[in-house]
N, C-alpha and C positions, 0 to 999 in steps of 0.2 A: 785847832782843827778847822779846816775850811768848811763852811756850811753851803750845801748845794740846794738851790731853790728848786723845788719840785714843779714840774709843768702842771698848769691847771688841767684838771681832768675834763674830758668832754662829757656831755650829758649821757646818762646811763640809758641805753636803748634796749635793755633786756626785756622790757615789757612789750616791745613791738612784735606783732604777730609773725612777721617774716624772719625774725631773729630767733624764734623758738626752735628747739630740737624736734625733728620729725620722729614720732614714735615708731614709724615703719622703716626707718633707715639707721637705727642705732648701731647696727653691725654691718653697715654698708660696705666697708672696706674688706670684710671677710667673705662677701658674696662672690660667686663665680662671675665671669664676664657676662654671661647671659642673664644671671640674676640681677646684676647692676642695671642692665638695659631694661629688663622687665619692670623693675621698681621705678626707674626714671620715667618710662613711657606710661606706666599705669598711673603715676601721680599726676600726669598732665591732664587727665580727665577732669580733675577738680577745677582746672582753669576754665573750661567751657561752662561748667555748672555755676561758677562764680560770676561769669559775665551774664549768663541767663538771669541769675538772681538780681543783678544790677540793671537789667533792661529797663525798668520803669524810670530810674534816675537818668540813664543815658538818653532815653527817649525824650524826657523833659528838656534836657539840654539841647538836643538836636532840633526839637520843635522851636525853641527860641532862636537857634542859630540860623535856620533856613531863611527867614525874612531879612536878616542882616546880610547874609551872603547874596541874596537876590538884589539887595540895594547897593552892592559893590563892596561890602565888607570883606575882611580876611579872617582866616582862622590861623592862630599861632600856637604851636606846642612849645613848652619850655620844660627842660629836664636836664638831669646830669647822669653821667654813666650810662648804664643800659637803658634807663628810661628816656634819656635824651636821644640816644641812638635810635630807639624805636620811633620816637616822634619824627626825627629827620627822615627815617625810612618811609614812614607812612606818607609824609608830605611829598617826598620825591617820587612816589609811585602814582600820585594823582594826575599829573599832566599826561603821562603815557596811557593811563587807563581811561580817563574821562575828558581828555583834551581841555583840561582846566588851565587857566593862566598860571604861570610859574609862581606868581606872588599871591595866589588865592589861599593856598595852604603852606605855611612856613614852619619849618622845624628849627629850633634854636637849642643848642647844647652848651652847657657850661664849659668854658675853655675853647669855644669856637670849633671850626671844622676839623682842626687837627685832633680834637678829642674823639672824633669818630674812629680813629685808628690807634691813638696813643692815649692811655689813661691819664686823665687830669682831674681826678676826683677831688683834689684839694679845692678846686674852683667852686665846688658845690656848696661850700660853707658861707658864701657871701649872699645875703638876702637881697642885695641890690646889684648883683652881678649882671643882670640883664638890662640895666638902665640904658647903657649906650646903644644896645640894639633897639630898644623901644624908641629912643630918640631918632636913630637912623631910619627906622621904618615908619616913624610918625604914627605909632599905635594910638587909636582914638576911639570915639564912641561907637563907630560903625563896626568895630572889630570884635573878635572873641579870642580869649587867651585861655588855654588849658595848661595848668601846671601838672606835671607827672612825677610822682615819687612813689616807688614800690612800697617803701616802709612808711611813707606819710610824713616824715620828719625833715626832709632835706630843705635847708634854708633857701637855696636858689629858686626852685619852682614855687615854694610857698611865698617868697618875696615877689616873684613875678606876678602871681595872682593879685596880691595886695596893690602893687604899683599899677597893674592893668585896670583895676577897679577905680583907682584914683584918676585915671584917664578917661573913665566912662565906659570902658569895654565890658562886654559880657564875659563872665569868668566861670571857670570850672576847675576842680582839683580832683585828679584821678590817683587813687591809692589802692594798693592791694592789701592793706592792713587797716584796721579801725584806727581812726585818728580824728582830732578836732579839725574843723575847716579853717583854712587860713583866713585872716581878716580880708573882707571884701569878696569872699567866695559866694557866687550865686548858686552853683550846683556842685555838691559834694558827691563824687562818683566812687563809692566804696566797693571794691571787688575783692572780697575776702578769700584769698587763696590759701592762707594758712602757712605753716612751716614748710621749708624747702627740704628736699632729700639731702642736699648738702647745706647745712645750717647757714642761713644768711645769703645764699647764692641766688639772688632774685633774677638772674638771667635764665632761671629754670621756669617753673610754672607761672611765677609772677610775670616774667617776660612774655610768655605765651598769652596770658590773660590780657596784658596791656596791649599787645599787638592786635589781638582779637577785638578788644574794645575800640581801638582806634580804627580798625577796619570797619566796624559797625558804624562809627560816627561818619567817616568820610563816604562810605558806600551809600548809606542812607541819605546823607546830605546831597550828594551829586545825583542820585536817582531822583530825588524830589526837585532838583534843579533842572531836570529834563535830559540828563546825560544817558539815561537807560530807558528802554522801552521793552516791557515784559522783563526778560532777563538778558536782553541784547544790548551791547555797547553801541548805540546808534550814533553817538556824537563823535564820530571819527572823521578825520580828513584822509582821504586815500592818497598818500604821498609816496608810497613805494609799492612794489609788487605784492608784498605780503598783505598790506592794508587794502589794496585794490581787491585782492582775492577775498579777504574777509568781508569787505563792504558788499561785494556782489553776492556772496553766500548769505549774508543777512537779508539783502533785498529778496532773494529767492526763497528764504525761509518765510518771510512775511507775504511774499507774492509768488507762489510756485509757478504761476503762469508765465513768468519771465524766463527767458533763456539767459545763459551767461552773457551772451553777446548783447542782448537787449539791456541787461543790467549794467554792463560796462558802458554802453552808449549813454544810458540815462545818467550814470555817474559823471561821465565827461560833460554832459550838458549842465550838470549841477555844479561844475567847477570842482569836483572831487568831494563835495560835502554829501555824506550819506543822508543826513536828515532832510536836506533840501531835495535830494533826489526822491526820497520817499514821499514827501509832500507833493512834489510835481506829479508823481505817478498816481497818487490817490486822488488828486483834485483836478488834474489836467492843466494846472497853472504853469506859466513859464518860470524861469529861475528867479527873476526879481519879485514876482508876485508870491512865489512860494516862500522866499526869504521874508517878505513883509508879513505873511501869515504866521510864520514861525516867530517873528519878533513880537507880534501881537499876542501870541500864546506864551510869551516869556521863555521861548525855546523848548517848550514841552511838546514833543511830537504827538502824543495822544490827543492833546487839546487842539493842535493845529489840524490834524486829520479829521477830527470829529466835528469841526465847526460847520 
């Protein structure tokens, strides 16, 4: 009789919080359509509470991140599956929102860009899977790397954190379930969302909590880097009609005495830069002097205006 060798079993993840059964959805398939939607939507409320509870840990990481980014460093997200896709999404939204450089926030997903549309979850099992990307990007001591894993056990982002620390980078690990920090982790960001309505489907409230946490990181970061004044996106370049209109409306929000025509003329004189236009108007300086004042204020409009 031929003996068949059994495949080695993977680690048992039954203890992971996101793998538990949700007590409120044990009969989910028997609910009405409306009942399914109400349970799913109601469960999302826990995502916001979980991020609020993790606010001190997230703030500690961002506080260390700001001076590195001011000195020219980069922020890199590393994840697999849903976690990786959310990192790429948040990174891709920074340039249009904050006029950041394309390489300031980078999202890397196990399996490469094709994994954004086609599942390649097998790639997540390699703890050194991101090594080639780290080499290509020359990740170093000025940079920061955040590994993202909803369940906290995925080897790809855990290994990314360890390798990043070996290169001198600031590191963080974001998980939606209690877990041990990877080796070399400076900041453990635990966002305890608990069991999912569909057991193990972390694209649900763990995904919501992850996106919210990443929004908090980059929005706070770029606000402190001078991309926001009050709650206005002031660091924009008026390169099309929509952005010219938005820039003029922002100028008139801050300076109601300006007409639309005056705002547009000021924007033209500033070469399309809203922040330069605002400094020119507030200080009476020409474009070059306004740019110099902004540079001296590290790009922070409030500091440039109040000098």
